[in-house]
C-alpha positions as CSV (number, residue, x, y, z in Angstrom):
1,M,-36.4,25.9,21.6
2,T,-34.3,22.5,21.6
3,S,-36.3,19.3,21.9
4,S,-35.5,16.7,24.6
5,L,-34.4,13.2,23.6
6,S,-37.7,11.8,24.9
7,D,-39.5,14.3,22.7
8,V,-37.7,13.3,19.7
9,Q,-38.2,9.6,20.5
10,S,-41.9,10.0,21.0
11,S,-42.2,11.5,17.4
12,F,-40.9,8.2,15.9
13,P,-43.4,5.3,14.8
14,K,-43.9,2.6,17.6
15,P,-42.2,-0.7,16.9
16,A,-44.3,-3.7,15.8
17,T,-45.8,-5.8,18.5
18,G,-43.3,-8.2,19.9
19,E,-40.3,-6.1,19.4
20,S,-38.3,-5.1,22.4
21,T,-38.0,-1.5,23.5
22,Q,-36.5,-2.3,26.8
23,P,-33.1,-0.8,27.7
24,P,-30.0,-3.2,27.5
25,T,-29.9,-5.7,30.3
26,P,-27.3,-5.1,33.0
27,A,-25.5,-8.3,31.7
28,L,-25.1,-6.6,28.2
29,T,-24.1,-3.3,29.6
30,A,-21.5,-5.0,32.0
31,A,-19.8,-6.7,29.0
32,F,-18.8,-3.2,27.7
33,D,-18.1,-1.7,31.0
34,P,-14.8,0.4,31.1
35,G,-14.0,-0.6,34.7
36,R,-14.2,-4.3,33.9
37,F,-11.9,-3.6,30.9
38,H,-9.5,-1.8,33.1
39,D,-9.3,-4.7,35.6
40,G,-9.1,-7.4,33.1
41,A,-6.4,-5.5,31.1
42,A,-4.3,-5.1,34.3
43,D,-4.5,-8.9,34.9
44,I,-3.6,-9.7,31.3
45,V,-0.7,-7.2,31.2
46,S,0.7,-8.6,34.5
47,R,0.7,-12.1,32.9
48,L,2.3,-10.8,29.7
49,T,5.0,-9.1,31.6
50,T,5.9,-12.4,33.4
51,Y,5.9,-14.0,29.8
52,L,8.3,-11.4,28.3
53,G,10.5,-11.5,31.5
54,D,11.1,-15.2,31.0
55,R,14.7,-15.5,29.6
56,S,14.9,-19.3,29.8
57,V,15.8,-21.3,26.8
58,R,12.8,-23.0,25.6
59,G,11.3,-24.0,22.3
60,L,7.8,-25.1,21.3
61,D,5.7,-27.2,23.8
62,L,3.8,-29.1,20.9
63,Q,0.7,-30.6,22.2
64,H,-1.5,-33.2,20.5
65,P,-4.4,-31.3,18.9
66,E,-7.0,-33.6,20.7
67,T,-5.4,-32.7,24.0
68,L,-5.5,-28.9,23.3
69,L,-9.0,-29.2,21.9
70,K,-10.2,-30.7,25.1
71,A,-8.4,-28.0,27.3
72,A,-9.9,-25.3,25.2
73,R,-13.4,-26.8,25.2
74,E,-13.3,-27.0,29.0
75,L,-12.6,-23.2,29.1
76,M,-15.9,-22.4,27.2
77,T,-18.9,-21.5,29.1
78,L,-21.9,-23.7,29.1
79,E,-24.4,-21.0,29.1
80,R,-26.4,-20.8,26.0
81,Q,-29.5,-18.8,26.9
82,G,-28.4,-15.7,28.9
83,I,-25.1,-13.8,29.0
84,A,-22.8,-15.7,31.4
85,D,-21.3,-13.9,34.3
86,F,-17.8,-12.5,33.9
87,D,-15.1,-15.0,35.0
88,A,-11.9,-13.4,35.5
89,D,-10.2,-16.7,36.4
90,R,-11.5,-18.1,33.1
91,V,-10.0,-15.2,31.1
92,N,-6.6,-15.7,32.8
93,Q,-6.6,-19.4,32.0
94,I,-7.3,-18.6,28.4
95,V,-4.3,-16.2,28.4
96,D,-2.1,-18.8,30.0
97,L,-3.1,-21.5,27.6
98,Y,-2.4,-19.1,24.7
99,T,1.1,-18.2,25.9
100,E,2.0,-21.6,27.0
101,T,1.1,-23.4,23.7
102,G,2.5,-20.7,21.4
103,I,6.0,-20.4,19.9
104,P,8.1,-18.5,22.6
105,V,9.2,-15.9,20.2
106,H,11.0,-13.9,23.0
107,S,13.2,-16.9,24.1
108,P,16.8,-17.5,23.1
109,G,15.6,-21.0,22.0
110,Y,13.5,-19.8,19.3
111,M,15.3,-19.7,16.0
112,G,12.8,-21.2,13.7
113,R,10.6,-18.9,11.8
114,Q,10.8,-15.4,10.2
115,F,8.3,-13.7,12.5
116,S,9.7,-12.0,15.5
117,G,9.1,-11.2,19.1
118,V,7.6,-7.6,18.9
119,V,8.9,-4.3,20.4
120,P,6.7,-4.3,23.5
121,L,5.5,-0.7,22.8
122,A,4.1,-1.9,19.5
123,S,1.9,-4.5,21.3
124,L,0.4,-1.7,23.4
125,M,-0.4,0.3,20.4
126,D,-1.9,-2.7,18.7
127,L,-4.2,-3.0,21.8
128,V,-5.2,0.6,21.3
129,G,-6.0,-0.1,17.7
130,S,-8.3,-3.0,18.8
131,V,-10.1,-0.8,21.2
132,V,-10.7,2.2,19.1
133,N,-11.3,-0.1,16.1
134,Q,-10.7,2.3,13.2
135,P,-10.6,0.6,9.8
136,S,-7.9,2.4,7.9
137,S,-8.6,2.0,4.3
138,F,-10.5,5.4,4.4
139,Y,-9.5,8.6,5.9
140,E,-12.8,9.4,7.5
141,A,-12.7,6.0,9.4
142,G,-9.1,6.2,10.6
143,Q,-7.7,9.7,10.4
144,L,-4.4,9.2,12.2
145,P,-3.7,5.7,10.8
146,N,-3.9,7.2,7.2
147,V,-1.7,10.1,8.3
148,A,0.7,7.8,10.0
149,E,0.8,5.7,6.7
150,R,1.7,8.8,4.7
151,L,4.5,9.6,7.2
152,M,5.9,6.2,7.4
153,A,6.0,5.9,3.6
154,E,8.1,9.3,3.5
155,E,10.4,8.0,6.3
156,L,11.1,4.6,4.6
157,N,11.3,5.8,1.1
158,R,14.4,7.8,2.3
159,F,16.1,4.4,2.3
160,I,14.6,3.3,-1.0
161,G,15.4,6.4,-3.0
162,W,12.4,7.0,-5.3
163,D,11.1,10.4,-6.2
164,R,9.1,11.6,-3.2
165,D,6.5,13.2,-5.4
166,R,5.8,10.2,-7.5
167,F,6.0,7.0,-5.2
168,A,3.2,5.6,-3.3
169,M,2.9,3.2,-0.3
170,V,0.0,1.2,0.9
171,T,-0.2,-1.2,3.9
172,T,-1.8,-4.7,3.5
173,S,-2.3,-7.8,5.5
174,G,0.8,-9.9,4.6
175,G,3.5,-10.4,2.0
176,S,1.4,-12.8,0.0
177,L,-1.4,-10.3,-0.6
178,A,1.2,-7.6,-1.4
179,N,2.9,-9.7,-3.9
180,M,-0.3,-10.6,-5.6
181,T,-1.4,-6.9,-5.6
182,A,1.8,-5.9,-7.2
183,L,1.5,-8.5,-9.9
184,L,-2.1,-7.2,-10.6
185,A,-0.7,-3.7,-11.1
186,A,2.0,-5.1,-13.3
187,R,-0.4,-7.1,-15.3
188,N,-2.8,-4.3,-15.9
189,R,-0.1,-2.0,-17.1
190,A,1.0,-4.7,-19.6
191,F,-2.5,-5.7,-20.6
192,P,-4.9,-2.8,-19.9
193,Q,-7.8,-4.5,-21.6
194,I,-7.7,-7.6,-19.4
195,W,-9.6,-6.2,-16.4
196,T,-12.7,-5.7,-18.3
197,A,-12.3,-8.1,-21.4
198,G,-10.6,-11.0,-19.7
199,A,-7.5,-13.2,-20.6
200,D,-8.9,-14.0,-24.0
201,S,-8.3,-10.4,-25.1
202,T,-4.6,-10.6,-24.6
203,P,-2.2,-11.2,-27.5
204,G,0.0,-14.1,-26.5
205,R,0.0,-15.7,-23.1
206,P,0.7,-13.5,-20.1
207,A,3.6,-14.9,-18.0
208,I,5.8,-13.8,-15.0
209,A,9.6,-14.7,-14.7
210,V,10.5,-15.8,-11.2
211,S,13.5,-17.2,-9.3
212,E,13.7,-21.0,-8.8
213,E,13.8,-20.0,-5.1
214,A,10.8,-17.5,-5.3
215,H,8.4,-17.7,-2.4
216,Y,5.3,-19.9,-3.0
217,S,3.0,-16.8,-2.7
218,V,4.4,-15.7,-6.0
219,T,3.6,-18.8,-8.0
220,R,0.2,-19.0,-6.0
221,A,-0.5,-15.5,-7.2
222,A,0.0,-16.6,-10.8
223,G,-2.6,-19.3,-10.4
224,V,-5.1,-16.8,-8.7
225,L,-4.6,-14.3,-11.6
226,G,-5.3,-17.0,-14.0
227,I,-1.8,-17.0,-15.5
228,G,-1.2,-20.6,-14.8
229,E,1.8,-22.5,-13.7
230,R,2.8,-23.3,-17.3
231,Q,3.3,-19.7,-17.8
232,I,5.8,-19.2,-14.9
233,I,9.2,-18.7,-16.3
234,R,11.7,-20.3,-13.9
235,L,15.0,-18.3,-13.8
236,P,18.1,-20.4,-12.8
237,V,20.0,-19.7,-9.6
238,D,23.5,-20.0,-8.2
239,R,24.6,-22.2,-5.3
240,A,23.7,-19.4,-2.9
241,G,20.1,-19.2,-4.3
242,R,20.5,-16.0,-6.3
243,I,19.2,-15.5,-9.7
244,R,21.9,-15.5,-12.4
245,P,21.3,-12.7,-14.8
246,D,23.5,-14.2,-17.4
247,L,21.4,-17.3,-17.6
248,A,18.2,-15.5,-17.3
249,A,18.3,-13.8,-20.7
250,P,18.4,-17.0,-22.7
251,V,15.5,-18.4,-20.6
252,L,13.4,-15.2,-21.4
253,D,14.3,-15.5,-25.0
254,E,13.1,-19.2,-25.1
255,A,9.9,-18.1,-23.4
256,H,9.2,-15.5,-26.1
257,R,9.8,-18.3,-28.8
258,R,7.1,-20.4,-27.0
259,G,4.6,-17.6,-27.3
260,L,4.7,-16.3,-23.9
261,R,4.4,-12.7,-23.0
262,P,6.2,-12.0,-19.7
263,F,5.2,-8.7,-18.1
264,C,6.9,-9.0,-14.7
265,L,10.3,-10.3,-13.2
266,V,10.1,-10.9,-9.5
267,A,13.4,-10.8,-7.6
268,S,14.0,-11.6,-4.0
269,A,15.7,-9.5,-1.3
270,G,16.1,-12.3,1.3
271,T,14.7,-15.6,0.0
272,T,12.8,-17.8,2.5
273,S,15.1,-20.8,2.1
274,M,18.5,-19.2,2.7
275,G,18.1,-15.4,3.0
276,A,19.6,-14.8,-0.5
277,F,19.5,-11.4,-2.2
278,D,19.2,-11.3,-5.9
279,P,21.5,-8.9,-7.8
280,L,18.9,-6.1,-8.2
281,E,21.0,-3.8,-10.6
282,E,21.6,-6.5,-13.1
283,L,17.9,-7.7,-12.8
284,A,16.8,-4.1,-13.3
285,A,18.8,-3.8,-16.6
286,L,17.5,-7.0,-17.7
287,A,13.9,-5.9,-16.9
288,R,14.3,-2.7,-18.9
289,R,15.8,-4.7,-21.9
290,Y,12.8,-6.9,-22.1
291,G,10.2,-4.3,-21.0
292,L,9.3,-6.0,-17.7
293,W,8.0,-4.7,-14.5
294,L,10.6,-5.4,-11.7
295,H,8.9,-6.4,-8.5
296,V,11.1,-7.1,-5.5
297,D,9.8,-9.5,-2.9
298,G,11.6,-8.0,0.1
299,A,9.3,-9.3,2.7
300,H,12.1,-10.5,4.8
301,G,15.1,-8.6,3.7
302,A,14.0,-5.1,2.7
303,S,14.6,-4.0,6.4
304,L,18.3,-4.2,5.8
305,L,17.9,-0.9,4.1
306,L,18.0,0.6,7.5
307,S,21.4,-0.7,8.3
308,D,24.5,1.1,7.1
309,R,26.4,-2.2,7.3
310,H,23.9,-4.3,5.2
311,R,22.2,-1.9,2.9
312,H,24.5,-2.9,0.0
313,R,22.5,-6.1,-0.2
314,L,19.6,-4.1,-1.9
315,R,21.9,-2.2,-4.2
316,G,19.6,-1.2,-7.2
317,I,16.3,-1.3,-5.2
318,E,15.7,2.3,-6.4
319,Q,15.4,0.9,-10.1
320,A,12.5,-1.4,-9.1
321,D,8.9,-0.7,-9.9
322,S,7.4,-2.2,-6.6
323,L,8.6,-3.6,-3.4
324,T,7.0,-5.8,-0.8
325,W,8.4,-5.2,2.8
326,D,7.0,-7.0,5.9
327,A,7.2,-5.0,9.1
328,H,6.2,-8.1,11.1
329,K,9.6,-9.7,10.2
330,M,12.7,-7.5,10.5
331,L,11.0,-4.5,11.9
332,F,9.6,-6.6,14.8
333,M,5.9,-5.5,14.6
334,P,2.8,-7.5,15.4
335,A,1.6,-9.5,12.4
336,P,0.4,-8.8,9.9
337,C,1.9,-5.5,8.8
338,T,3.1,-5.4,5.2
339,L,4.2,-2.3,3.2
340,L,3.8,-2.3,-0.5
341,F,5.7,0.3,-2.3
342,Y,5.3,1.6,-5.9
343,R,7.8,3.7,-7.7
344,D,4.9,5.3,-9.7
345,K,1.8,6.2,-7.7
346,A,-0.3,6.0,-10.9
347,A,0.7,2.3,-11.4
348,A,-0.5,1.8,-7.7
349,R,-4.0,2.7,-8.7
350,G,-3.8,0.5,-11.8
351,A,-4.1,-2.6,-9.6
352,F,-7.9,-2.2,-9.2
353,R,-10.1,-0.5,-11.6
354,Q,-13.5,-0.3,-10.0
355,R,-16.0,2.3,-8.8
356,A,-18.5,1.8,-5.9
357,S,-20.6,4.9,-4.9
358,Y,-20.7,3.6,-1.3
359,V,-17.0,4.0,-0.7
360,F,-15.4,5.8,-3.6
361,D,-16.1,9.6,-4.0
362,D,-17.1,10.9,-7.5
363,E,-15.4,14.2,-6.6
364,P,-12.1,13.7,-4.6
365,D,-11.3,16.1,-1.9
366,V,-8.4,16.7,0.6
367,Y,-9.7,13.8,2.8
368,S,-10.2,11.2,0.1
369,A,-6.7,12.0,-1.1
370,Y,-5.5,9.9,2.0
371,D,-7.7,6.9,1.2
372,S,-6.0,3.6,0.2
373,A,-8.9,1.3,-0.7
374,D,-8.4,2.0,-4.4
375,K,-4.9,0.6,-4.1
376,N,-5.4,-2.6,-2.0
377,F,-7.8,-5.4,-1.8
378,E,-9.1,-4.7,1.7
379,C,-12.0,-2.4,2.4
380,T,-12.0,-3.0,6.3
381,K,-8.3,-3.0,7.1
382,R,-6.7,-3.0,10.5
383,P,-4.7,0.2,11.4
384,M,-1.6,-2.0,11.1
385,I,0.6,1.0,10.6
386,M,0.1,2.4,14.1
387,P,2.5,0.2,16.0
388,L,5.3,0.8,13.5
389,W,4.7,4.6,13.3
390,T,4.5,4.9,17.2
391,V,7.6,2.9,17.8
392,W,9.5,4.9,15.0
393,S,8.2,8.2,16.6
394,V,9.4,7.3,20.1
395,Y,12.7,5.5,19.5
396,G,13.7,6.5,15.9
397,P,15.3,4.3,13.1
398,A,18.4,3.4,15.2
399,L,16.5,0.8,17.3
400,F,15.8,-1.2,14.1
401,A,19.2,-0.7,12.6
402,Q,21.0,-1.8,15.8
403,K,18.8,-4.9,16.3
404,I,19.2,-5.8,12.5
405,D,22.9,-5.4,12.8
406,R,23.0,-7.7,16.0
407,L,21.0,-10.4,14.4
408,C,23.3,-10.5,11.4
409,A,26.3,-10.5,13.4
410,V,25.1,-13.4,15.6
411,T,24.2,-15.4,12.4
412,R,27.7,-14.8,11.1
413,Q,29.0,-16.1,14.4
414,A,26.8,-19.2,14.1
415,H,28.2,-19.8,10.6
416,E,31.7,-19.6,11.9
417,M,31.0,-22.0,14.8
418,V,29.2,-24.6,12.7
419,A,31.9,-24.4,10.0
420,A,34.5,-25.2,12.7
421,E,32.7,-28.5,13.6
422,P,34.1,-31.5,11.4
423,D,30.9,-33.3,11.6
424,F,28.9,-30.4,10.4
425,A,28.5,-28.8,6.9
426,V,27.3,-25.3,6.3
427,A,25.1,-24.9,3.1
428,H,25.9,-21.3,2.3
429,E,27.4,-18.0,3.5
430,P,24.7,-16.0,5.4
431,E,23.7,-12.8,3.9
432,S,21.4,-11.8,6.6
433,N,20.1,-13.6,9.7
434,I,19.2,-17.0,8.0
435,L,21.6,-20.1,8.2
436,C,21.2,-23.4,6.7
437,F,23.5,-26.3,7.6
438,R,23.5,-30.2,8.1
439,Y,24.7,-32.5,10.7
440,R,26.8,-34.7,8.4
441,P,29.5,-37.2,9.8
442,D,31.8,-38.8,7.3
443,G,30.5,-41.9,5.4
444,L,26.8,-41.1,5.1
445,D,24.9,-41.6,1.8
446,P,22.7,-38.8,0.5
447,A,19.5,-40.5,1.4
448,T,20.7,-41.0,5.0
449,V,21.9,-37.4,5.3
450,H,18.4,-36.3,4.1
451,R,16.4,-38.4,6.7
452,L,18.8,-37.7,9.5
453,Q,18.1,-33.9,9.2
454,L,14.5,-34.4,9.4
455,E,14.7,-36.7,12.4
456,I,17.0,-34.2,14.1
457,R,14.7,-31.3,13.5
458,N,11.6,-33.2,14.8
459,R,13.4,-34.4,17.9
460,I,14.7,-31.1,18.8
461,R,11.2,-29.7,18.4
462,D,9.7,-32.4,20.6
463,G,12.5,-31.8,23.2
464,G,11.2,-28.4,23.9
465,R,14.4,-26.5,24.5
466,F,15.1,-25.2,20.9
467,F,12.8,-24.5,17.9
468,I,14.5,-24.6,14.6
469,S,13.1,-25.2,11.0
470,K,14.3,-27.3,8.0
471,V,14.5,-26.7,4.3
472,D,15.4,-28.7,1.3
473,I,18.4,-27.5,-0.6
474,D,19.3,-29.3,-3.8
475,G,16.8,-32.0,-2.9
476,T,18.4,-32.7,0.5
477,A,17.1,-31.6,3.7
478,A,19.1,-28.9,5.8
479,L,18.7,-27.5,9.2
480,R,17.7,-23.9,9.3
481,V,18.1,-21.2,12.0
482,V,16.6,-17.8,11.7
483,V,18.1,-15.5,14.4
484,M,15.3,-13.1,15.4
485,N,16.2,-12.6,19.1
486,H,18.9,-10.0,19.9
487,L,19.6,-11.9,23.2
488,I,20.9,-15.0,21.4
489,N,24.7,-15.4,22.1
490,A,27.4,-17.8,21.5
491,D,26.5,-19.9,24.5
492,H,23.1,-20.6,23.2
493,L,24.6,-21.5,19.7
494,A,27.0,-23.8,21.5
495,M,24.1,-25.5,23.3
496,L,22.2,-26.0,20.0
497,I,25.2,-27.5,18.2
498,T,25.7,-29.9,21.1
499,E,22.1,-30.9,21.1
500,I,22.0,-31.4,17.4
501,R,25.1,-33.6,17.6
502,D,23.8,-35.7,20.6
503,I,20.5,-36.3,18.9
504,G,22.2,-37.2,15.5
505,Q,24.5,-39.6,17.1
506,R,21.6,-41.4,19.0
507,V,19.6,-41.6,15.7
508,L,22.7,-43.1,13.9
509,R,23.3,-45.5,16.6
510,A,19.8,-46.6,16.7
511,S,19.7,-47.0,12.9
512,A,22.9,-49.1,13.1
513,T,21.5,-51.3,15.8
514,A,18.2,-51.8,13.8
515,R,20.2,-52.8,10.7
516,H,22.3,-55.2,12.7
517,D,19.3,-56.9,14.3
518,Q,17.7,-57.1,10.9
519,R,20.7,-58.9,9.3
520,K,20.9,-61.1,12.4
521,G,17.3,-62.0,12.1
522,S,17.6,-62.8,8.3
523,H,20.6,-65.1,8.9
524,S,18.8,-66.9,11.6
């Protein structure tokens, strides 16, 4: 005979005096009510649909922090004792404030950063992930996310070209974390005793070789790992920002003479500054010659593997030992979603050498074989693979390839348009969807050129129609556009060029007037 719930409850010890045994209050239950979720979601989706449908050319509405702080504080309930009544209008105002103050990533005026407007289906699946809340480092906690991770690994490895029985892939929260994890694996392979005995146990000083254009997360990882900035070997680059293999070998030889023990060479597939792609084939040969792990930071540019037109930029990737690939950049997914690939799955497990009985099984089984917690930092990890796998499953890889091709073509068009303007100067030939250039009329000294680009960028941002970024190239600021929206066309580019010129001329006229007044004042 089965017992009722009340019978089972009555067999338990009574709670201590003062402890509540009352059922949850109506207000607590209401906060989790599915019907309320449905109504609130409908309101939010309606607002986001309007947001996505806005094709106007607009940039960032940059508000003073104190102004935004005041507006946000006014949206917070004053209730501190009980649970406040649900206020749909308050929620809608929060959503509106969020969208109004964010970078409009879906607008043709947005050309400033490397994160993208997402495929709308991906955002819906991200909502599902938030509702079902399945941390995905362990199979038993997130069954489908772990299977989806395995499937996406297989799909994307077809473009990388590693042995499908030997490689491994793990998702992690951002390219910075992926780069550091790969460096950990490389360090532990070169210095297997360092995990337990520490850096003092290593013969020589561990070092990494990086491009002068390497992302700051790589050099930051060197500090976190205890390598130290003095043990970072800087490899020279050409005018386009690509590592020069012919000059790298002498630099590595000199590092050995100084007592350094380099264990990893980090190459870039799409640098942050100019989108440059290092020559991977030559660097792979160099890494083999010196016994180095070759890690490719492809956070931005690895997605070009999906394009028949642009895959050649990553020629030699199959010879790398590891690869960082951000899906929230050129695969147009919600951030963060980073894919860290290893050519050898045994090396993937070498990044972390720990046991913990509460998560790691002493006797692995068919389920734990899908766990990833032994290969990444995160124990509780968002099911970030689900939006990517869903979009891939519904639309296939051609969606990504066509958008990538479109972005690169528009960037090439931007290069041609800027280069045709006599008062502009392009800084490089674009290799992907990043272009750097300067507004540079004749007769300006280098210091004026530098300050002028900074002022132009700031005024464009404050104007609110376009959002672009800036970067220093050879010590002088340049304007930088990152084409992430497939709706950007020649008209938008022409509007941007005109706005840059108008602002630049106003700045130069104001500066000339100020100098004239200053001279006039000194003579008087």
